[in-house]
N, CA, C, O and the ligand as a Tripos MOL2 file, in Angstrom:
@<TRIPOS>MOLECULE
protein
  193   191    49     0     0
PROTEIN
NO_CHARGES

@<TRIPOS>ATOM
      1 N           0.8150   -1.2450   -0.0290 N.3       1 MET1
      2 CA         -0.0590    0.0360    0.0050 C.3       1 MET1
      3 C           0.8570    1.2210    0.0280 C.2       1 MET1
      4 O           1.9310    1.2500    0.6300 O.2       1 MET1
      5 N           0.3360    2.2080   -0.6880 N.am      2 LYS2
      6 CA          1.0910    3.4590   -0.7310 C.3       2 LYS2
      7 C           0.6010    4.3290    0.3840 C.2       2 LYS2
      8 O          -0.5910    4.4330    0.6750 O.2       2 LYS2
      9 N           1.6370    4.9880    1.0290 N.am      3 LYS3
     10 CA          1.2340    5.9380    2.0460 C.3       3 LYS3
     11 C           1.0590    7.2860    1.5020 C.2       3 LYS3
     12 O           1.8390    7.7140    0.6510 O.2       3 LYS3
     13 N           0.0960    7.9670    1.9380 N.am      4 ALA4
     14 CA         -0.0910    9.3690    1.5080 C.3       4 ALA4
     15 C          -0.3520   10.2390    2.7950 C.2       4 ALA4
     16 O          -1.0340    9.9110    3.7650 O.2       4 ALA4
     17 N           0.3050   11.3670    2.6090 N.am      5 LYS5
     18 CA         -0.0230   12.3790    3.7290 C.3       5 LYS5
     19 C          -0.4890   13.7030    3.1530 C.2       5 LYS5
     20 O          -0.2200   14.0440    2.0010 O.2       5 LYS5
     21 N          -1.1790   14.4140    3.9780 N.am      6 THR6
     22 CA         -1.7220   15.6410    3.5160 C.3       6 THR6
     23 C          -0.8420   16.8640    4.0620 C.2       6 THR6
     24 O          -0.5600   16.9740    5.2550 O.2       6 THR6
     25 N          -0.4490   17.7410    3.1130 N.am      7 ILE7
     26 CA          0.2200   18.8600    3.6320 C.3       7 ILE7
     27 C          -0.7460   20.1610    3.4990 C.2       7 ILE7
     28 O          -1.6490   20.2500    2.6670 O.2       7 ILE7
     29 N          -0.4490   21.0330    4.3410 N.am      8 LYS8
     30 CA         -1.3440   22.2350    4.2200 C.3       8 LYS8
     31 C          -0.5520   23.2910    3.6810 C.2       8 LYS8
     32 O           0.6280   23.4390    3.9990 O.2       8 LYS8
     33 N          -1.2050   24.0950    2.8070 N.am      9 ARG9
     34 CA         -0.4090   25.1280    2.1140 C.3       9 ARG9
     35 C          -1.2150   26.5130    2.1070 C.2       9 ARG9
     36 O          -2.4250   26.5460    1.8800 O.2       9 ARG9
     37 N          -0.4900   27.5940    2.3590 N.am     10 CYS10
     38 CA         -1.1550   28.8710    2.3780 C.3      10 CYS10
     39 C          -1.6750   29.2120    1.0270 C.2      10 CYS10
     40 O          -0.9880   29.0310    0.0220 O.2      10 CYS10
     41 N          -2.9880   29.7490    0.9820 N.am     11 PRO11
     42 CA         -3.4750   30.1560   -0.3000 C.3      11 PRO11
     43 C          -2.9440   31.4280   -0.8860 C.2      11 PRO11
     44 O          -3.1180   31.7350   -2.0660 O.2      11 PRO11
     45 N          -2.2850   32.1620   -0.0090 N.am     12 VAL12
     46 CA         -1.7580   33.4730   -0.3350 C.3      12 VAL12
     47 C          -0.3000   33.3450   -0.8350 C.2      12 VAL12
     48 O          -0.0290   33.7690   -1.9590 O.2      12 VAL12
     49 N           0.5300   32.8520   -0.1570 N.am     13 CYS13
     50 CA          1.9410   32.8870   -0.4470 C.3      13 CYS13
     51 C           2.4540   31.4070   -0.7900 C.2      13 CYS13
     52 O           3.6200   31.1910   -1.1200 O.2      13 CYS13
     53 N           1.4910   30.4230   -0.6820 N.am     14 LYS14
     54 CA          1.9200   29.0380   -1.0930 C.3      14 LYS14
     55 C           2.9700   28.4460   -0.1170 C.2      14 LYS14
     56 O           3.6390   27.4760   -0.4750 O.2      14 LYS14
     57 N           3.1240   28.9790    1.0480 N.am     15 SER15
     58 CA          4.0600   28.4170    1.9450 C.3      15 SER15
     59 C           3.3070   27.1720    2.7050 C.2      15 SER15
     60 O           2.0850   27.1260    2.8530 O.2      15 SER15
     61 N           4.1520   26.2500    3.1260 N.am     16 THR16
     62 CA          3.6950   25.1240    3.9540 C.3      16 THR16
     63 C           3.8640   25.2930    5.3870 C.2      16 THR16
     64 O           3.5890   24.3900    6.1770 O.2      16 THR16
     65 N           4.3100   26.4300    5.7420 N.am     17 ASP17
     66 CA          4.6780   26.8150    7.1740 C.3      17 ASP17
     67 C           3.3240   27.2330    7.8610 C.2      17 ASP17
     68 O           3.1580   28.4010    8.2130 O.2      17 ASP17
     69 N           2.3930   26.3090    8.0410 N.am     18 ILE18
     70 CA          1.1260   26.6040    8.4970 C.3      18 ILE18
     71 C           1.0420   26.1150    9.9560 C.2      18 ILE18
     72 O           1.6780   25.1200   10.3010 O.2      18 ILE18
     73 N           0.2900   26.7790   10.7910 N.am     19 THR19
     74 CA         -0.0210   26.3410   12.0940 C.3      19 THR19
     75 C          -1.3450   26.6750   12.4270 C.2      19 THR19
     76 O          -1.9910   27.4180   11.6890 O.2      19 THR19
     77 N          -1.8830   26.1440   13.5960 N.am     20 PHE20
     78 CA         -3.2210   26.3790   14.0030 C.3      20 PHE20
     79 C          -3.2640   27.8530   14.6700 C.2      20 PHE20
     80 O          -2.3860   28.2660   15.4270 O.2      20 PHE20
     81 N          -4.3190   28.5290   14.3140 N.am     21 TYR21
     82 CA         -4.5420   29.8090   14.9260 C.3      21 TYR21
     83 C          -5.2470   29.6920   16.2590 C.2      21 TYR21
     84 O          -6.3170   29.0890   16.3430 O.2      21 TYR21
     85 N          -4.6750   30.2490   17.2860 N.am     22 MET22
     86 CA         -5.2720   30.1440   18.6510 C.3      22 MET22
     87 C          -5.4440   28.6900   19.0720 C.2      22 MET22
     88 O          -6.3910   28.3630   19.7870 O.2      22 MET22
     89 N          -4.5690   27.8420   18.6530 N.am     23 GLY23
     90 CA         -4.5880   26.5680   19.0610 C.3      23 GLY23
     91 C          -5.6600   25.7210   18.3200 C.2      23 GLY23
     92 O          -6.0040   24.6120   18.7260 O.2      23 GLY23
     93 N          -6.1550   26.2990   17.2330 N.am     24 GLY24
     94 CA         -7.1440   25.6170   16.4450 C.3      24 GLY24
     95 C          -8.6220   25.6750   16.9090 C.2      24 GLY24
     96 O          -9.5100   25.0660   16.3120 O.2      24 GLY24
     97 N          -8.8300   26.4130   17.9660 N.am     25 GLN25
     98 CA        -10.1010   26.4590   18.6230 C.3      25 GLN25
     99 C         -11.1750   27.1190   17.8060 C.2      25 GLN25
    100 O         -12.3590   26.9130   18.0700 O.2      25 GLN25
    101 N         -10.8030   27.9020   16.8250 N.am     26 PHE26
    102 CA        -11.7890   28.5230   15.8680 C.3      26 PHE26
    103 C         -11.7750   27.8900   14.5680 C.2      26 PHE26
    104 O         -12.4460   28.3460   13.6420 O.2      26 PHE26
    105 N         -11.0390   26.8530   14.4480 N.am     27 GLY27
    106 CA        -10.9630   26.0360   13.1760 C.3      27 GLY27
    107 C         -10.2840   26.7850   12.0530 C.2      27 GLY27
    108 O         -10.5220   26.5910   10.8610 O.2      27 GLY27
    109 N          -9.4100   27.6680   12.5420 N.am     28 GLN28
    110 CA         -8.5940   28.4710   11.4720 C.3      28 GLN28
    111 C          -7.1460   28.2030   11.5790 C.2      28 GLN28
    112 O          -6.5880   27.6650   12.5350 O.2      28 GLN28
    113 N          -6.6230   28.6170   10.5390 N.am     29 TYR29
    114 CA         -5.0340   28.2490   10.3900 C.3      29 TYR29
    115 C          -4.4450   29.6450   10.2830 C.2      29 TYR29
    116 O          -5.0830   30.6510    9.9700 O.2      29 TYR29
    117 N          -3.1470   29.5870   10.5790 N.am     30 LYS30
    118 CA         -2.2560   30.8440   10.3560 C.3      30 LYS30
    119 C          -1.0260   30.4540    9.6830 C.2      30 LYS30
    120 O          -0.3900   29.4520   10.0100 O.2      30 LYS30
    121 N          -0.6720   31.2860    8.6910 N.am     31 CYS31
    122 CA          0.4840   31.2020    7.9620 C.3      31 CYS31
    123 C           1.6290   31.9200    8.6890 C.2      31 CYS31
    124 O           1.5340   33.1090    8.9930 O.2      31 CYS31
    125 N           2.7310   31.1660    8.9680 N.am     32 LYS32
    126 CA          3.7890   31.8680    9.7600 C.3      32 LYS32
    127 C           4.5250   32.8250    8.8570 C.2      32 LYS32
    128 O           5.1560   33.7690    9.3330 O.2      32 LYS32
    129 N           4.4530   32.5960    7.5640 N.am     33 LYS33
    130 CA          5.2430   33.3460    6.6480 C.3      33 LYS33
    131 C           4.7030   34.7990    6.2270 C.2      33 LYS33
    132 O           5.3910   35.8200    6.2130 O.2      33 LYS33
    133 N           3.4090   34.7060    5.9020 N.am     34 CYS34
    134 CA          2.8000   36.0450    5.4720 C.3      34 CYS34
    135 C           1.7170   36.5200    6.5220 C.2      34 CYS34
    136 O           1.1520   37.6000    6.3500 O.2      34 CYS34
    137 N           1.4530   35.7890    7.5120 N.am     35 GLY35
    138 CA          0.4700   36.1750    8.4970 C.3      35 GLY35
    139 C          -0.9820   36.0170    8.1700 C.2      35 GLY35
    140 O          -1.8580   36.5300    8.8660 O.2      35 GLY35
    141 N          -1.2280   35.2920    7.0900 N.am     36 TYR36
    142 CA         -2.5810   34.9830    6.6720 C.3      36 TYR36
    143 C          -3.2580   34.1510    7.8000 C.2      36 TYR36
    144 O          -2.6670   33.2120    8.3340 O.2      36 TYR36
    145 N          -4.5300   34.5330    8.1470 N.am     37 VAL37
    146 CA         -5.3460   33.7560    9.0640 C.3      37 VAL37
    147 C          -6.6390   33.4840    8.3750 C.2      37 VAL37
    148 O          -7.2460   34.3950    7.8110 O.2      37 VAL37
    149 N          -7.0800   32.2560    8.4020 N.am     38 GLY38
    150 CA         -8.4210   31.8660    7.8010 C.3      38 GLY38
    151 C          -8.6570   30.3950    7.8720 C.2      38 GLY38
    152 O          -7.7630   29.6020    8.1680 O.2      38 GLY38
    153 N          -9.8950   30.0460    7.5900 N.am     39 ALA39
    154 CA        -10.2940   28.6300    7.5670 C.3      39 ALA39
    155 C          -9.9330   28.0240    6.2200 C.2      39 ALA39
    156 O          -9.7630   26.8080    6.1340 O.2      39 ALA39
    157 N          -9.8090   28.8280    5.1580 N.am     40 LEU40
    158 CA         -9.4600   28.3840    3.8560 C.3      40 LEU40
    159 C          -8.0040   27.9930    3.7300 C.2      40 LEU40
    160 O          -7.1430   28.8490    3.9350 O.2      40 LEU40
    161 N          -7.6970   26.8450    3.4310 N.am     41 ILE41
    162 CA         -6.3230   26.3620    3.2910 C.3      41 ILE41
    163 C          -6.2310   25.3890    2.1490 C.2      41 ILE41
    164 O          -7.1980   24.6740    1.8850 O.2      41 ILE41
    165 N          -5.1310   25.3300    1.4690 N.am     42 ILE42
    166 CA         -4.9340   24.4160    0.4080 C.3      42 ILE42
    167 C          -4.3780   23.1570    1.0380 C.2      42 ILE42
    168 O          -3.3750   23.1800    1.7500 O.2      42 ILE42
    169 N          -5.0730   22.0320    0.7500 N.am     43 GLU43
    170 CA         -4.5530   20.7520    1.1710 C.3      43 GLU43
    171 C          -4.1380   19.8740    0.0610 C.2      43 GLU43
    172 O          -4.9180   19.5650   -0.8400 O.2      43 GLU43
    173 N          -2.9170   19.4700    0.1200 N.am     44 GLU44
    174 CA         -2.3130   18.6990   -0.8870 C.3      44 GLU44
    175 C          -2.0010   17.2870   -0.4160 C.2      44 GLU44
    176 O          -1.4980   17.1080    0.6930 O.2      44 GLU44
    177 N          -2.2850   16.2930   -1.2250 N.am     45 GLU45
    178 CA         -1.8980   14.9530   -0.9040 C.3      45 GLU45
    179 C          -0.6470   14.5710   -1.5580 C.2      45 GLU45
    180 O          -0.5510   14.5630   -2.7850 O.2      45 GLU45
    181 N           0.3640   14.2390   -0.7360 N.am     46 VAL46
    182 CA          1.6490   13.8470   -1.3650 C.3      46 VAL46
    183 C           2.0130   12.3810   -0.9900 C.2      46 VAL46
    184 O           1.7540   11.9400    0.1300 O.2      46 VAL46
    185 N           2.5770   11.6860   -1.8870 N.am     47 GLU47
    186 CA          2.9530   10.3060   -1.6570 C.3      47 GLU47
    187 C           4.4860   10.2900   -1.0470 C.2      47 GLU47
    188 O           5.3820   10.9850   -1.5260 O.2      47 GLU47
    189 N           4.6390    9.5300   -0.0880 N.am     48 GLU48
    190 CA          5.9560    9.4400    0.4930 C.3      48 GLU48
    191 C           6.8020    8.4100   -0.1820 C.2      48 GLU48
    192 O           7.9560    8.2140    0.1990 O.2      48 GLU48
    193 ZN          1.1700   32.7130    3.6680 Zn       49 ZN49
@<TRIPOS>BOND
     1     1     2 1
     2     2     3 1
     3     3     4 2
     4     3     5 am
     5     5     6 1
     6     6     7 1
     7     7     8 2
     8     7     9 am
     9     9    10 1
    10    10    11 1
    11    11    12 2
    12    11    13 am
    13    13    14 1
    14    14    15 1
    15    15    16 2
    16    15    17 am
    17    17    18 1
    18    18    19 1
    19    19    20 2
    20    19    21 am
    21    21    22 1
    22    22    23 1
    23    23    24 2
    24    23    25 am
    25    25    26 1
    26    26    27 1
    27    27    28 2
    28    27    29 am
    29    29    30 1
    30    30    31 1
    31    31    32 2
    32    31    33 am
    33    33    34 1
    34    34    35 1
    35    35    36 2
    36    35    37 am
    37    37    38 1
    38    38    39 1
    39    39    40 2
    40    39    41 am
    41    41    42 1
    42    42    43 1
    43    43    44 2
    44    43    45 am
    45    45    46 1
    46    46    47 1
    47    47    48 2
    48    47    49 am
    49    49    50 1
    50    50    51 1
    51    51    52 2
    52    51    53 am
    53    53    54 1
    54    54    55 1
    55    55    56 2
    56    55    57 am
    57    57    58 1
    58    58    59 1
    59    59    60 2
    60    59    61 am
    61    61    62 1
    62    62    63 1
    63    63    64 2
    64    63    65 am
    65    65    66 1
    66    66    67 1
    67    67    68 2
    68    67    69 am
    69    69    70 1
    70    70    71 1
    71    71    72 2
    72    71    73 am
    73    73    74 1
    74    74    75 1
    75    75    76 2
    76    75    77 am
    77    77    78 1
    78    78    79 1
    79    79    80 2
    80    79    81 am
    81    81    82 1
    82    82    83 1
    83    83    84 2
    84    83    85 am
    85    85    86 1
    86    86    87 1
    87    87    88 2
    88    87    89 am
    89    89    90 1
    90    90    91 1
    91    91    92 2
    92    91    93 am
    93    93    94 1
    94    94    95 1
    95    95    96 2
    96    95    97 am
    97    97    98 1
    98    98    99 1
    99    99   100 2
   100    99   101 am
   101   101   102 1
   102   102   103 1
   103   103   104 2
   104   103   105 am
   105   105   106 1
   106   106   107 1
   107   107   108 2
   108   107   109 am
   109   109   110 1
   110   110   111 1
   111   111   112 2
   112   111   113 am
   113   113   114 1
   114   114   115 1
   115   115   116 2
   116   115   117 am
   117   117   118 1
   118   118   119 1
   119   119   120 2
   120   119   121 am
   121   121   122 1
   122   122   123 1
   123   123   124 2
   124   123   125 am
   125   125   126 1
   126   126   127 1
   127   127   128 2
   128   127   129 am
   129   129   130 1
   130   130   131 1
   131   131   132 2
   132   131   133 am
   133   133   134 1
   134   134   135 1
   135   135   136 2
   136   135   137 am
   137   137   138 1
   138   138   139 1
   139   139   140 2
   140   139   141 am
   141   141   142 1
   142   142   143 1
   143   143   144 2
   144   143   145 am
   145   145   146 1
   146   146   147 1
   147   147   148 2
   148   147   149 am
   149   149   150 1
   150   150   151 1
   151   151   152 2
   152   151   153 am
   153   153   154 1
   154   154   155 1
   155   155   156 2
   156   155   157 am
   157   157   158 1
   158   158   159 1
   159   159   160 2
   160   159   161 am
   161   161   162 1
   162   162   163 1
   163   163   164 2
   164   163   165 am
   165   165   166 1
   166   166   167 1
   167   167   168 2
   168   167   169 am
   169   169   170 1
   170   170   171 1
   171   171   172 2
   172   171   173 am
   173   173   174 1
   174   174   175 1
   175   175   176 2
   176   175   177 am
   177   177   178 1
   178   178   179 1
   179   179   180 2
   180   179   181 am
   181   181   182 1
   182   182   183 1
   183   183   184 2
   184   183   185 am
   185   185   186 1
   186   186   187 1
   187   187   188 2
   188   187   189 am
   189   189   190 1
   190   190   191 1
   191   191   192 2
@<TRIPOS>SUBSTRUCTURE
     1 MET1         2 RESIDUE 1 A MET
     2 LYS2         6 RESIDUE 1 A LYS
     3 LYS3        10 RESIDUE 1 A LYS
     4 ALA4        14 RESIDUE 1 A ALA
     5 LYS5        18 RESIDUE 1 A LYS
     6 THR6        22 RESIDUE 1 A THR
     7 ILE7        26 RESIDUE 1 A ILE
     8 LYS8        30 RESIDUE 1 A LYS
     9 ARG9        34 RESIDUE 1 A ARG
    10 CYS10       38 RESIDUE 1 A CYS
    11 PRO11       42 RESIDUE 1 A PRO
    12 VAL12       46 RESIDUE 1 A VAL
    13 CYS13       50 RESIDUE 1 A CYS
    14 LYS14       54 RESIDUE 1 A LYS
    15 SER15       58 RESIDUE 1 A SER
    16 THR16       62 RESIDUE 1 A THR
    17 ASP17       66 RESIDUE 1 A ASP
    18 ILE18       70 RESIDUE 1 A ILE
    19 THR19       74 RESIDUE 1 A THR
    20 PHE20       78 RESIDUE 1 A PHE
    21 TYR21       82 RESIDUE 1 A TYR
    22 MET22       86 RESIDUE 1 A MET
    23 GLY23       90 RESIDUE 1 A GLY
    24 GLY24       94 RESIDUE 1 A GLY
    25 GLN25       98 RESIDUE 1 A GLN
    26 PHE26      102 RESIDUE 1 A PHE
    27 GLY27      106 RESIDUE 1 A GLY
    28 GLN28      110 RESIDUE 1 A GLN
    29 TYR29      114 RESIDUE 1 A TYR
    30 LYS30      118 RESIDUE 1 A LYS
    31 CYS31      122 RESIDUE 1 A CYS
    32 LYS32      126 RESIDUE 1 A LYS
    33 LYS33      130 RESIDUE 1 A LYS
    34 CYS34      134 RESIDUE 1 A CYS
    35 GLY35      138 RESIDUE 1 A GLY
    36 TYR36      142 RESIDUE 1 A TYR
    37 VAL37      146 RESIDUE 1 A VAL
    38 GLY38      150 RESIDUE 1 A GLY
    39 ALA39      154 RESIDUE 1 A ALA
    40 LEU40      158 RESIDUE 1 A LEU
    41 ILE41      162 RESIDUE 1 A ILE
    42 ILE42      166 RESIDUE 1 A ILE
    43 GLU43      170 RESIDUE 1 A GLU
    44 GLU44      174 RESIDUE 1 A GLU
    45 GLU45      178 RESIDUE 1 A GLU
    46 VAL46      182 RESIDUE 1 A VAL
    47 GLU47      186 RESIDUE 1 A GLU
    48 GLU48      190 RESIDUE 1 A GLU
    49 ZN49       193 GROUP 0 **** ****
């Protein structure tokens, strides 16, 4: 079986340096690179 993992990507600057905003309690993410905060995030599946 192939293993796949999902990476999160910022919709603004395309950075993968994404963290949960306020610990994820609002269901939002924050980009550490450009400061984007929002629930909309690009999720990509990559094969390892
Ligand atoms: Zn960003």
